[in-house]
VMD Tcl script that draws the C-alpha trace (Angstrom):
set ca {
  {-6.39 -6.07 2.85}
  {-6.61 -6.94 6.48}
  {-7.04 -4.74 9.49}
  {-7.35 -5.67 13.13}
  {-7.84 -3.42 16.12}
  {-6.61 -3.81 19.67}
  {-7.60 -0.89 21.88}
  {-6.59 2.26 20.04}
  {-4.08 0.47 17.77}
  {-5.01 -0.66 14.25}
  {-2.86 -3.26 12.49}
  {-2.82 -3.22 8.68}
  {-1.48 -5.85 6.27}
  {-1.92 -7.24 2.79}
  {-1.36 -4.06 0.81}
  {0.40 -4.38 -2.55}
  {1.42 -1.57 -4.88}
  {-0.65 -1.78 -8.06}
  {-0.67 0.01 -11.39}
  {-3.76 -0.33 -13.57}
  {-5.00 -3.11 -11.29}
  {-1.81 -5.19 -11.63}
  {0.93 -5.51 -8.98}
  {4.18 -3.66 -9.57}
  {6.87 -6.27 -10.15}
  {10.59 -5.72 -10.34}
  {13.56 -4.35 -8.50}
  {14.06 -0.63 -7.92}
  {17.00 0.60 -9.98}
  {17.03 -2.58 -12.07}
  {13.62 -3.06 -13.70}
  {11.76 -0.18 -11.97}
  {12.75 3.46 -12.26}
  {12.89 5.80 -9.29}
  {9.70 7.46 -10.53}
  {7.92 4.09 -10.71}
  {9.12 3.34 -7.18}
  {7.74 6.66 -5.94}
  {4.41 5.95 -7.62}
  {4.27 2.46 -6.09}
  {4.99 3.84 -2.60}
  {2.34 6.54 -3.05}
  {-0.26 3.99 -4.15}
  {0.40 1.79 -1.12}
  {0.23 4.80 1.21}
  {-3.15 5.80 -0.22}
  {-4.45 2.23 0.21}
  {-3.17 2.11 3.80}
  {-4.88 5.42 4.64}
  {-8.15 4.22 3.07}
  {-8.04 0.97 5.06}
  {-7.24 2.86 8.28}
  {-10.09 5.27 7.63}
  {-12.54 2.41 7.04}
  {-11.41 0.76 10.30}
  {-11.88 4.03 12.22}
  {-15.48 4.60 11.11}
}
mol new
graphics top color blue
foreach p $ca { graphics top sphere $p radius 0.5 }
foreach p [lrange $ca 0 end-1] q [lrange $ca 1 end] { graphics top cylinder $p $q radius 0.2 }
display resetview
């Protein structure tokens, strides 16, 4: 996970949705259910917030 700061803007990249330490793989509606897609999005959001928090401290 990468973060860079320019003034009061923080740029985040390199976040991948993971389940049990392994990346989610598949296509929503094909190999991933809607619930799995929601869980993947939630996991990425939590990781993004954690990275942003670490950059702000």
